[in-house]
C-alpha positions in Angstrom: 14.9 10.0 -2.1 11.5 9.8 -2.1 10.2 6.5 -4.1 6.7 5.9 -5.0 4.7 2.4 -6.5 1.9 3.8 -8.4 -0.3 0.5 -8.3 -3.3 -0.5 -9.9 -4.6 -2.2 -12.7 -4.4 -1.7 -16.2 -7.0 1.8 -17.1 -6.5 2.7 -13.4 -4.6 6.0 -14.3 -1.5 5.1 -13.4 0.0 7.0 -16.6 -2.1 10.1 -15.9 -1.2 10.3 -11.9 2.5 9.6 -13.0 2.9 12.1 -15.5 1.4 14.9 -12.5 3.6 13.4 -10.0 6.8 13.5 -11.8 6.3 17.2 -12.4 5.2 18.2 -8.9 8.4 15.9 -7.1 10.8 15.6 -10.1 11.3 12.4 -10.3 12.2 9.6 -12.7 9.3 7.5 -14.2 10.4 3.9 -14.2 7.0 2.5 -16.2 8.2 -1.2 -17.2 4.8 -1.0 -19.7 6.8 1.8 -21.3 10.5 0.2 -20.7 8.7 -2.7 -22.7 7.6 -1.1 -25.5 10.8 1.1 -25.8 12.3 -2.4 -26.5 9.8 -3.7 -28.7 9.9 -0.7 -30.9 13.6 -1.2 -31.0 13.0 -4.8 -32.1 15.2 -6.4 -29.8 14.9 -9.7 -28.8 13.6 -9.0 -25.1 11.5 -6.9 -27.3 9.9 -9.4 -29.4 9.8 -12.4 -26.4 7.7 -9.2 -24.4 5.5 -8.6 -27.2 4.4 -12.1 -27.9 3.5 -12.6 -24.6 2.0 -9.0 -24.0 -0.2 -9.7 -26.7 -1.5 -12.6 -24.9 -2.2 -10.6 -22.1 0.1 -12.4 -19.7 3.4 -10.6 -18.0 6.8 -10.8 -19.2 9.4 -12.6 -16.6 10.4 -11.1 -13.8 14.4 -11.8 -14.1 14.0 -9.2 -17.5 11.8 -6.5 -15.5 14.1 -6.0 -12.8 17.4 -6.4 -15.2 15.9 -3.2 -17.6 15.1 -1.3 -13.6 18.1 -2.1 -12.2 20.0 -0.4 -15.4 17.6 2.8 -15.4 18.3 3.1 -11.7 22.2 3.3 -12.1 21.5 5.4 -15.4 19.9 8.0 -12.7 21.7 8.0 -9.3 21.2 11.3 -8.7 17.6 11.7 -9.2 15.5 12.9 -5.8 13.6 9.8 -6.0 11.6 7.5 -8.8 8.1 6.2 -9.5 7.3 3.0 -10.3 4.5 2.5 -12.2 3.4 -1.1 -12.9 5.7 -2.5 -11.3 6.0 -4.6 -8.9 3.3 -6.8 -10.2 4.4 -10.1 -7.9 5.3 -10.7 -4.2 8.6 -12.0 -5.9 9.2 -8.4 -7.8 8.4 -7.0 -4.8 10.8 -8.9 -2.5 13.4 -8.5 -5.9 12.6 -4.5 -6.0 13.6 -4.2 -2.5 16.7 -6.0 -2.3 17.9 -4.0 -5.7 16.9 -0.9 -3.9 18.8 -1.7 -0.6 22.2 -1.6 -2.7 21.6 1.6 -3.1 21.2 2.7 0.4 17.4 3.6 -0.2 13.2 1.7 -0.2 10.0 2.4 -1.3 8.1 5.4 0.7 5.1 4.7 -0.4 2.3 2.1 -2.7 -0.6 4.8 -4.0 -3.1 2.2 -5.5 -5.2 3.5 -7.7 -8.8 1.4 -7.0 -11.6 1.4 -9.9 -14.4 -1.6 -10.5 -13.8 -4.1 -13.1 -16.4 -2.9 -15.7 -14.9 1.0 -15.8 -11.8 -0.6 -16.0 -12.7 -3.0 -19.5 -14.8 0.7 -20.8 -11.3 2.8 -20.0 -9.1 -0.2 -21.6 -11.6 -0.4 -25.2 -11.6 3.6 -25.5 -7.8 3.9 -24.5 -7.3 0.7 -27.4 -9.5 3.5 -30.2 -7.6 6.0 -29.6 -3.6 5.2 -28.7 -3.3 2.4 -31.2 -2.7 -0.4 -28.5 -3.6 -3.5 -29.5 -3.5 -4.8 -26.5 -6.3 -2.7 -25.4 -8.5 -3.2 -28.5 -9.9 -6.6 -28.1 -12.5 -6.7 -24.7 -11.9 -10.7 -24.2 -7.4 -9.2 -24.1 -8.3 -6.4 -22.2 -10.6 -8.3 -19.6 -7.7 -11.1 -19.2 -5.4 -8.3 -18.4 -7.2 -7.3 -15.5 -7.9 -10.6 -14.0 -4.5 -11.2 -14.4 -4.1 -8.1 -12.6 -6.4 -9.2 -10.1 -5.2 -12.8 -9.2 -1.8 -12.1 -9.4 -1.1 -8.3 -8.1 -3.5 -8.2 -5.4 -1.1 -9.8 -3.2 1.5 -7.3 -3.8 -0.8 -4.7 -1.7 -1.1 -6.6 1.1 3.1 -7.0 1.0 3.2 -3.5 1.4 0.4 -3.2 3.5 2.5 -5.4 6.1 5.0 -2.6 5.6 2.3 0.1 6.5 3.4 1.6 2.9 -0.4 0.6 1.7 -2.3 3.2 0.6 -5.4 3.7 -1.2 -7.0 6.2 -3.2 -10.6 5.9 -5.2 -9.4 6.2 -8.9 -12.8 7.4 -10.4 -13.2 11.0 -10.5 -12.0 14.3 -11.6 -7.8 13.8 -12.2 -7.3 17.1 -10.2 -9.2 15.4 -7.2 -7.7 12.1 -7.4 -3.8 13.9 -7.9 -4.5 16.1 -4.6 -5.6 13.4 -2.9 -2.4 11.3 -3.5 -0.3 14.6 -2.8 -2.0 14.7 0.7 -1.1 10.8 1.6 2.4 11.1 0.3 2.9 14.3 2.0 1.8 12.2 5.1 4.0 8.7 4.4 7.0 11.1 3.8 6.3 12.7 7.7 5.8 9.5 8.8 9.8 8.0 7.5 11.0 11.5 8.1 
C-alpha cells in the first residue's frame, strides 16, 4: 500500500499536486481541510466548532481530525493507498497517525514536502481568496497567521519523518508539471527502498 503525506504550508500547491498523484497512483485523498469544510457545509456541531477555529487561523483539535481519518480508512480498506493532504500538522498527530495506520497493518511510505517561501505563500493565498471564495484566504492578517502557525507548529513534523528517513523536500515553485515529475521520481525511489 502506498501512503503519502503531502506536506507544505497553506498555498504551497498541495491541492493541485494531490489531484495529479491521486490519478497516477489511484490513491484515496484524505484532505483534512476538505473533511472539515464538508462538516461545515453540512452544519454539524463539529463543523461549526471547526469553522470558528479556522476563521481565526487556528488548528482543529487532534482527536477530532484523527476520528475523521479513522472513519475514512475504515470506509476505504480496499484502496491502493492514501494521500494525506494537510495532515499531520504536529508531531503528536504524526504519532497518532502511525498508531492508527498500524491498526490497519500499514504505514507512511514517504512524506513529500513542498517548499515555498513565505512571501510567495501570502501572494498565493490572497489570490486564491479572490477566486475560491474561501474566507480564510481573503484577509492578509489571517493568511500571515496561518503561515506563521504552520512554521511554528508543523515544521517539527518534517523532523519526525526525517528521523524515519521518510522526508523528501521538493521545490514548490515552478511549473506544475515539472514539480509533479520531481515528486513522482521521489515516490518511486521511496517505494523501491521500502520494497
